[in-house]
C-alpha positions in Angstrom: 0.2 0.3 -0.1 2.4 2.6 1.3 4.5 1.9 -2.5 1.1 2.3 -4.6 0.7 6.1 -3.3 4.3 6.9 -3.8 4.6 6.3 -7.2 1.1 8.1 -7.9 1.4 11.3 -10.6 0.5 14.9 -9.2 -1.6 16.4 -11.6 -1.6 20.7 -11.3 -4.4 22.2 -13.1 -3.5 25.5 -14.2 -6.5 27.6 -15.3 -5.7 31.1 -17.1 -9.3 33.3 -16.2 -9.9 36.4 -19.1 -12.1 39.1 -17.8 -14.8 40.2 -20.2 -15.2 36.9 -21.9 -13.5 35.9 -25.2 -14.2 39.4 -27.2 -12.9 41.1 -24.4 -14.5 44.9 -24.7 -14.0 46.2 -28.1 -17.7 45.9 -28.7 -18.6 48.7 -26.2 -16.3 50.7 -28.5 -17.8 49.9 -31.7 -21.7 49.5 -30.1 -20.5 53.4 -28.7 -19.5 54.8 -32.4 -22.7 53.2 -33.9 -24.4 55.6 -31.2 -22.7 58.3 -31.8 -23.9 58.3 -35.7 -27.1 57.6 -35.0 -27.8 60.8 -32.4 -25.9 63.2 -35.3 -28.5 61.3 -37.9 -32.0 62.2 -35.9 -30.1 65.2 -34.7 -29.9 66.5 -38.6 -33.6 64.9 -39.2 -34.8 67.0 -36.9 -33.2 70.1 -37.7 -34.2 69.7 -41.0 -37.5 69.3 -40.5 -37.6 72.4 -38.4 -36.3 74.5 -40.7 -38.3 76.9 -42.7 -38.6 76.0 -46.5 -37.2 80.2 -46.9 -34.2 79.7 -44.2 -32.8 76.4 -46.1 -33.0 78.7 -49.2 -31.2 81.6 -47.6 -28.6 79.0 -46.7 -28.3 78.0 -49.7 -28.1 81.5 -51.4 -26.1 82.2 -48.9 -23.2 79.8 -49.8 -23.7 79.9 -53.2 -23.0 83.9 -53.6 -23.2 85.8 -50.0 -22.8 89.5 -52.3 -26.2 89.1 -53.5 -27.8 88.1 -49.9 -26.4 91.0 -48.6 -27.4 93.2 -51.7 -31.0 92.0 -51.3 -31.2 91.7 -47.6 -34.0 89.7 -46.0 -34.0 86.8 -43.6 -31.4 84.5 -44.4 -27.8 83.7 -43.2 -26.8 85.4 -39.4 -30.7 85.7 -38.9 -30.5 84.2 -35.7 -33.8 84.2 -33.1 -35.0 82.8 -30.2 -36.0 78.8 -30.7 -38.3 79.0 -27.8 -41.8 80.6 -29.5 -43.0 83.7 -28.0 -39.7 84.1 -26.3 -38.7 87.4 -28.1 -36.0 88.5 -30.5 -32.4 87.6 -29.6 -30.6 90.5 -28.7 -27.9 89.4 -31.2 -30.6 89.2 -34.4 -28.6 89.9 -37.8 -31.1 91.1 -41.1 -29.0 89.7 -44.2 -25.7 89.9 -41.7 -26.3 93.1 -40.9 -27.4 94.0 -37.1 -31.3 95.1 -36.5 -30.0 98.6 -34.8 -27.5 99.3 -37.2 -27.3 102.8 -38.5 -29.4 102.8 -42.2 -26.7 105.3 -43.3 -24.1 102.2 -42.3 -26.2 99.8 -43.9 -26.8 101.8 -47.4 -23.5 102.2 -47.5 -23.0 98.3 -47.0 -25.4 97.2 -49.9 -23.7 100.3 -52.3 -20.7 98.9 -51.8 -21.8 95.3 -52.2 -23.5 96.5 -55.7 -20.3 98.2 -56.6 -18.2 94.6 -56.0 -21.1 92.9 -58.1 -20.8 95.5 -61.0 -17.1 95.0 -60.8 -17.1 91.1 -61.2 -20.2 91.6 -63.5 -18.0 93.4 -66.0 -14.7 91.8 -66.1 -17.3 88.2 -66.8 -18.4 90.2 -69.7 -15.0 91.4 -71.6 -13.5 88.1 -70.7 -17.0 86.5 -72.6 -16.5 89.0 -75.7 -13.1 87.9 -76.2 -14.4 84.5 -75.9 -17.1 84.8 -78.5 -14.9 86.5 -80.7 -12.6 84.3 -80.5 -14.9 81.4 -80.9 -16.4 82.3 -84.7 -12.9 83.5 -85.6 -11.7 79.8 -84.7 -14.6 77.9 -86.6 -13.4 78.3 -90.6 -17.2 78.4 -91.6 -18.2 81.5 -89.8 -15.0 83.3 -90.1 -16.4 85.3 -93.3 -18.9 86.7 -91.4 -17.5 87.8 -88.4 -17.9 91.3 -90.0 -21.8 91.4 -89.6 -21.1 89.9 -85.2 -21.0 93.3 -83.9 -20.3 92.8 -79.6 -20.1 95.8 -76.8 -20.2 96.1 -73.4 -23.2 98.1 -71.9 -24.7 98.9 -68.4 -27.3 95.7 -69.3 -24.4 93.8 -70.1 -22.7 92.1 -73.0 -24.7 92.9 -76.5 -24.3 90.9 -79.5 -25.9 91.9 -82.2 -25.9 89.8 -85.7 -26.7 92.5 -88.8 -27.8 92.6 -92.1 -24.9 93.5 -93.7 -23.2 93.2 -97.2 -26.0 92.1 -98.9 -25.9 88.8 -96.9 -29.5 88.7 -95.2 -29.9 86.7 -92.1 -33.5 85.2 -93.4 -35.8 85.4 -95.8 -36.9 88.3 -97.5 -40.5 88.9 -95.4 -40.0 85.6 -93.7 -38.4 84.2 -90.3 -37.0 81.1 -92.0 -33.0 81.5 -90.9 -30.5 81.5 -93.4 -27.8 78.4 -92.8 -24.6 80.8 -92.4 -27.4 82.9 -89.7 -27.9 79.1 -88.3 -24.5 78.3 -87.7 -23.5 81.9 -86.0 -26.3 81.3 -83.7 -25.7 77.7 -82.9 -21.8 79.0 -82.0 -22.7 81.7 -79.8 -25.2 79.5 -77.8 -22.4 76.8 -77.6 -20.2 80.3 -75.3 -22.6 81.2 -73.7 -24.4 78.0 -72.4 -20.6 77.9 -70.0 -21.2 81.4 -68.2 -23.7 82.0 -65.1 -25.9 84.9 -66.7 -29.2 85.2 -68.6 -30.4 86.3 -71.8 -32.6 88.3 -73.6 -33.5 88.2 -77.4 -34.5 91.2 -79.3 -35.5 91.5 -83.1 -35.4 94.5 -85.6 -36.3 95.7 -88.7 -35.8 99.0 -90.5 -38.2 101.5 -91.4 -39.6 100.7 -94.3 -43.3 99.6 -94.2 -43.7 95.8 -94.8 -47.7 94.1 -95.1 -50.4 95.4 -96.8 -53.2 96.2 -95.0 -52.7 98.5 -91.9 -54.1 95.8 -89.2 -52.4 93.3 -90.9 -48.9 91.4 -90.9 -46.2 94.5 -90.4 -42.7 94.9 -88.9 -43.8 94.7 -85.9 -44.7 90.7 -86.6 -41.9 89.8 -88.5 -39.3 91.3 -86.4 -41.0 89.3 -83.2 -40.8 86.0 -85.5 -37.1 86.2 -86.5 -36.5 87.1 -82.5 -38.1 83.7 -81.4 -36.6 81.8 -84.7 -33.0 83.0 -83.4 -34.2 81.6 -79.8 -35.0 78.1 -80.9 -31.6 78.2 -82.5 -29.9 79.0 -79.5 -31.6 76.3 -77.8 -30.6 73.8 -80.8 -27.5 74.9 -80.1 -26.9 73.7 -76.6 -28.6 76.7 -74.6 -30.6 75.5 -71.8 -34.1 77.0 -72.0 -34.4 78.7 -68.4 -30.9 81.4 -69.2 -33.1 82.8 -71.7 -35.6 85.4 -69.8 -37.1 87.7 -72.7 -37.8 87.6 -76.5 -39.2 90.7 -78.2 -39.9 92.7 -81.2 -39.1 96.0 -81.6 -39.5 96.8 -85.4 -38.2 99.7 -86.7 -38.4 101.8 -82.6 -34.9 101.3 -81.7 -32.6 102.1 -85.0 -28.6 101.6 -85.0 -26.7 104.9 -83.0 -25.6 106.8 -86.0 -27.7 105.2 -88.8 -30.9 106.2 -90.4 -34.1 104.2 -89.7 -34.6 103.4 -93.0 -31.1 101.6 -93.4 -30.4 98.2 -94.5 -28.1 97.4 -91.1 -30.6 98.1 -88.5 -32.2 94.7 -89.5 -30.7 92.8 -86.8 -30.6 90.8 -84.0 -30.0 91.6 -80.9 -28.5 89.3 -78.0 -27.9 90.7 -74.4 -26.1 88.9 -71.7 -27.0 90.2 -68.8 -25.6 91.3 -65.8 -27.0 90.4 -62.3 -28.3 94.2 -61.8 -30.2 94.1 -65.3 -31.6 91.0 -64.7 -33.2 92.2 -61.3 -34.7 95.3 -63.0 -36.3 93.1 -65.6 -37.5 90.8 -63.1 -39.1 93.2 -61.3 -40.5 95.4 -64.2 -42.2 91.9 -64.9 -43.6 91.7 -61.4 -47.1 93.3 -61.5 -48.3 96.0 -58.7 -50.6 94.1 -55.6 -53.4 95.8 -55.9 -53.9 97.9 -52.7 -57.1 96.8 -50.1 -60.1 99.5 -50.3 -61.2 100.1 -47.0 -65.3 99.8 -47.0 -67.0 102.8 -45.2 -70.2 102.3 -42.9 -72.5 103.4 -45.7 -70.8 101.2 -48.1 -71.5 98.3 -46.0 -75.4 98.7 -45.5 -75.7 99.6 -49.4 -74.4 96.2 -49.7 -76.2 94.3 -46.8 -79.7 96.0 -48.3 -81.9 95.0 -51.4 -84.6 97.2 -51.8 -87.9 96.2 -53.2 -89.1 97.0 -56.6 -91.5 100.7 -56.5 -94.7 100.2 -57.3 -97.0 101.6 -60.3 -98.7 104.9 -60.0 -102.5 105.0 -60.0 -102.2 106.3 -63.9 -100.0 103.7 -65.0 -96.8 105.1 -65.1 -93.7 104.0 -62.8 -93.8 105.3 -59.7 -90.8 108.3 -59.1 -88.3 106.9 -56.4 -88.2 108.8 -53.2 -85.6 111.0 -53.4 -86.7 112.5 -57.1 -90.3 112.8 -55.2 -88.9 114.9 -52.2 -87.2 117.2 -54.7 -90.6 117.6 -57.0 -92.4 118.5 -53.9 -89.9 121.3 -52.6 -87.3 119.6 -50.8 -83.8 120.0 -50.8 -81.6 116.6 -51.2 -78.8 115.3 -53.2 -79.3 112.6 -56.1 -77.2 109.9 -55.4 -77.6 106.5 -57.4 -76.7 104.5 -55.3 -79.5 105.7 -52.5 -81.5 102.6 -51.5 -85.3 103.8 -52.2 -87.9 102.4 -50.2 -92.1 102.1 -50.7 -94.5 104.8 -49.6 -98.0 104.3 -48.3 -100.9 106.8 -48.8 -100.6 107.8 -45.0 -96.9 108.5 -45.0 -94.5 111.0 -45.8 -91.8 110.6 -48.4 -88.4 108.7 -46.7 -85.4 111.2 -48.0 -82.1 110.0 -47.0 -79.5 112.9 -47.0 -75.7 112.0 -47.3 -73.6 115.1 -46.7 -70.9 115.2 -49.0 
C-alpha cells in the first residue's frame, strides 16, 4: 500500500482567467461609435424638419453668393432668433448679415459697396465673354467670313451681341422668319459659348422703317421682328443653350435704329442678344412683376348698401312708373342731393316721402 502511494502522479491544473469573455471590450467601442452616429443623424433630421423652406433657401443662397444675399437683404444667413416660440427676439439678431440696430446710413453704404463689387465682377466677366465669343467665331472656318456681321460691345445691361444684315447677306429670307444657313451656324456657335456662363439672356428682333404688309392691321414689321427673334431663340436652343437662360424675347420693329444710322438703313435689320448682368436681370424681373392692388377699406355706408336690397317700386295710379323717394321729395320742394346709390323704399298714402340725405 505504501509503495502504491509513492508512485501516484501529482496533477496540477492551471486555469487562465480572461476578463470579459473571449470578445473582450472591443464591442463597446463599436457600439459607442454607432450610437454617436445615430444621434448625429437624428439631430440632423430634426434640424431639417424644424427649419422652414425660406431659411433653407437663405442658407443655400449665402454659400452660393454671399454678396448678393447681403445686397438683397431680408431673412437669410446670420438671422438668429430665439428657438423658444414667443420667447422674443435675440439681442444679436441679424438681418442679411446686418445688425437690426445698425445705422441706416451704414446699411446703405454696405449695400452700395456690395452693388459696386457685383458690378465690377460682372464687367470683368462680360469682357472675358466678349473675347471668348470673338475667338469662337474666328476659329470656326465656316463662320470666319461672317465675323464682320457680328458686333459686340459691353453696355450697362451687359454684353450685347448684334448680328446685322450687312454686305448684302441677309440673315432671313425676305419678309419671313426662315433662318439662313450661315445665320443658323452663327447662333449655334454663340449658344455653345453663352451656355458656359451663369448669366441670363435677352433677345430682341429689329427691322428697318420700310413698311411691310399690305393692310394697316395686317402682318407688319412688329410681327416680323417678333417672329425672327423667336426663330433665333429656337436656334440657340438647338445649339445647346439651356431654355431657362432665356428670360425675354421681344420684337421691336424699327423703334430702335442703330446709333448713327438712318431708320431705313439695311443694317437696322438685326438680331440683338444681350447677356444680362445681375443688376439688369434684377431690374427686368422687377419690371415684370405686377404691383399688388391695395385693399380698399369699405365705409359703413358702403357696407349698408351692400347688405340692403330695396324692394321694387309700385306703379302709380295712372300706370306710369313710380318716382323714387328722393326724386319725389325734390319735386315736392325738399332739398336733397340725388344719389344714384341711395336705396328707395315703398311709400304709403299715410306716410310722407322718406328722404335719405348724405352730406358730401
